[in-house]
N, C-alpha and C positions, 0 to 999 in steps of 0.2 A: 764544201769540198776538201777533203784532206789531200794535201800534195806533198810528198817527200822531197827532199834536197834532190835526189837522184832524179826524181821525175820533173822537178823544175829545171834542172840542168839539160835534160833530154828534151824537154819542150823548147828552151830557149835555141838550142843548137839546131834542132831539126827546122825550127821556123827560119833560121839564118840561111840554111841550106834551101829553103823552098824559095827565098828571095833571089839566091843566087846560083842555083845548080840546075842544068839542064836535065831533061827527062832521059837522055840517053849519054853516057860517059864512055870515055876512052878506058881501055884495058889498064889496070891498076897493077903495078909491078907485086906490090904487096899480096895479090890474091891470084896465084898461079893455077888455083883449083876452082875458079869462078864457076864453070859449069856444074861441077859436084856441089859446091855451095849453095848454088841458085836451087839445086834440086832438093837439098836438105832445106832451104829456106822455104820453098812452095810447101813441103810437108809440114814444116812448123806452122806456116801461116793457115794451112788448112785445119790443123790441130788447134790453133788459136782460135780461129773463127768458130769452129763447130763446138768446142768444148772450153777452154781456157776462158775466153771472153765471157761467155754466158755465165759461167760458174763464179767468176770474178765480179761480174756486173750484180748478180743475186747476192753475194757475200757483201758488196758494198751497200747494196739497197737495204739488206736486212738487220746488219748490225749498225747501232748507234755509234756515232763517229768516236766517242771516247773509248769505246770497246776496241773499235778497229785499230785506234792509234795505241791502245794498250798492247794488243797483240803484237802489232810491229815493234814496240818498244821491248817486248819480252824477247823476240826473235835477235832484235838488234842488241840485246844485252848477252845473249848466247854468242852472238858473233864477234863479241869484244875478246873471248877466249882466242879466237883466231888471229885478232889484230894484235893482241899482246905478244903471242908467240913470234908472229912477224916482225914487231918492233924489236924483239930481242935479236932475230936473226939479221936485222937490218941495222943493229948497234944504235938503234934509237932508244937509248936508256931512259933519258928524261920522259920521252912520250911514252914508254912502257909503264913508267911509274904512274904518270897520269892516268892513263887507261886501266891500270890495275887498280887505283883508286875509284875510278868510274864504276868499274864492274862490281866492287866490294859496295859501293853507295847505292847503286840501282839495284842489287841483289837484296840488299838487308832493308834499308829505309824506301826502297821503291818497289817493294814487295815482288820480288823474283824478276825485277825489270819491267813490270807492268807500267810503273811510273818512273819517268826520266828525271829523277831529282838532280842527277850528277850536272846534267847540261846548266842548271840554275845555280851550281855550286862552282861555276868556271872549270869544269871538267869536261871539254869538248869532246863529240864523236870524232873519231879518226877512222880512215879506211885503209886497211893493210891486209895484203894477202900473199900467197907463197907466188903468184906470179909476178907481183910487183918486187918480192924479195929478190927472185930469179933476176929480174931487170936490175936491181940495184948490184948484182953480183956480176954484171955485165953480160947476161944472156939476153940476145936479141930476140926480137917478137917472134921470127919464124913466119911461116906462111899464115895467111888469113885462113880461119877456120870455123864453119858454121856448125853447131853442135845440135844433133836432134833434141827438141823440146827446148834446150838452154840457149840456142840462138849464138850470137857472135861472139868469137873468141879468137885465139891464136894458138899455134903449136905450143909456145911458152905458156900462155896462160890456161890452156886446157890441162897441161901438166900440172901447174900450179892447183888448179881446181880438184884435180884428183887427189893431190897430196893433202890440200885443206880438208875436203869431205872424208878422206879415208882415216886420217890421223888426227886432226884439230877440232874437227866439229863435234861439239858436246852431244848433239843429238844421236849421232852414229853410235855412241857408247851405251845408249839404252837397250838394255837386254830383251826387253818384250818387244817383239816384232810388231805388234798391232799398233802399241804406243809409238814406236820409233817411226813407222811409215805414217802414222795419222799426223805426226808432229811435222814430218817432211812434206806432206800433201798440203797441209795448212800454211805453212811456210811459203810453198809455192803459189797459194792462191792469193794470200796478203800481198806477196810481191807483186804477182800480176795485177792485183787490184789497185795498187799505188801508181801503175804505170798505165791507166787506162786513159788519163788524159794525154800523155805523150803520144799514145797509139792513135788518138783521134785528130791530133793535130798532123801527124804523118800522112794519116788517110786523106785529109783534105788539102795536102800540101801539093799535090799533082806530080810529083818528082817519083823517080825511081826509088822504093822504099828499101831495096837492097842496098843500093848505093848509099842511101841515107843511113841507114844503120851501120854499114861498114865504116863510114868516116865519122859517124858519132862515136862509135866504139873506139876507134884510134885516138880521137880528141879526149874522151873522158879518160881512157887509161893512159895517155900521156900526161895529162892533168893530175891524176892520182900518183903516178910514180914519182913526180916531182913535187909533190906535195903542194899542188896548187900554184906552182911557178916553174912552168915548163919553159925551156930556152927559146929565144925569139929566133924564128927562122926567116932568112933572107926573102923566101918565097911567099911569105904571108902578105896578103894585102890588106890595107886598112879598110874597115867597114865602111860603106857607102851610106848616104843619108838615108837612103830607103832601108838599109839594114838597121840604122840606128832607130828610125821611126818604129819600123816592125818590132823591134826589141823593146822599145818604150811602151808599145801598146801592149804587148803580151805582158809585161811586168804589171801594168795596170789592172789586166784581166786576172792575173794570178792574184794579186792582192785584193781584188774584190772575191774571187773565189774563196780565198783563206778567211774572209770575214762572214762568209754565209754560214 
């Protein structure tokens, strides 16, 4: 089973929530529009179960792992264009140079990005977007916002998403409408297929999926904004022995899945 870095992170975080969160939570100050957001979340969940999950499951079942990996690599390579621009906007010039080299290596020697040769050349993948750029410029999250089809976001990150998609995404510059929308659809299916395992863990956790996704979203975004080194907060509790045991068991499961 192929698991991306994002899906592994989601699985780990969701499992930690499963061991420590109640099924009912107190109101969250970050989510003043919770009633509206839950309605959109219910719509997304219905669409996901009726269409997205069956399509993603069939996609994963039909395609050999190496082809699925190649497609994910291809879209990841296109996404590096967005990463590079936001590197520059955040004044991360050394990282921008590394990401530009990564784009060139994977586009040429990696056959348009289908093969990730750059990672093996010590050119790691980075995650930058305009939402993170706004955060580095001092723009706060704003209210939590669940977007139709796209899921968890915030006012700031939704704005960043519009900028990235409208101006920076190479796919949007394809003039042929059929080709452009076909690539957008394929990218969406591939991304959903990569998160099937995380969804399974969430469904089996017995916790409120809305709260779990909201908290997971904020944790992942904070980790991205601070490049993996978020500030330590006073109210963060040390993991319990049960949390550590659960995480250890999950890591073993992920390792076994990766060997299959």
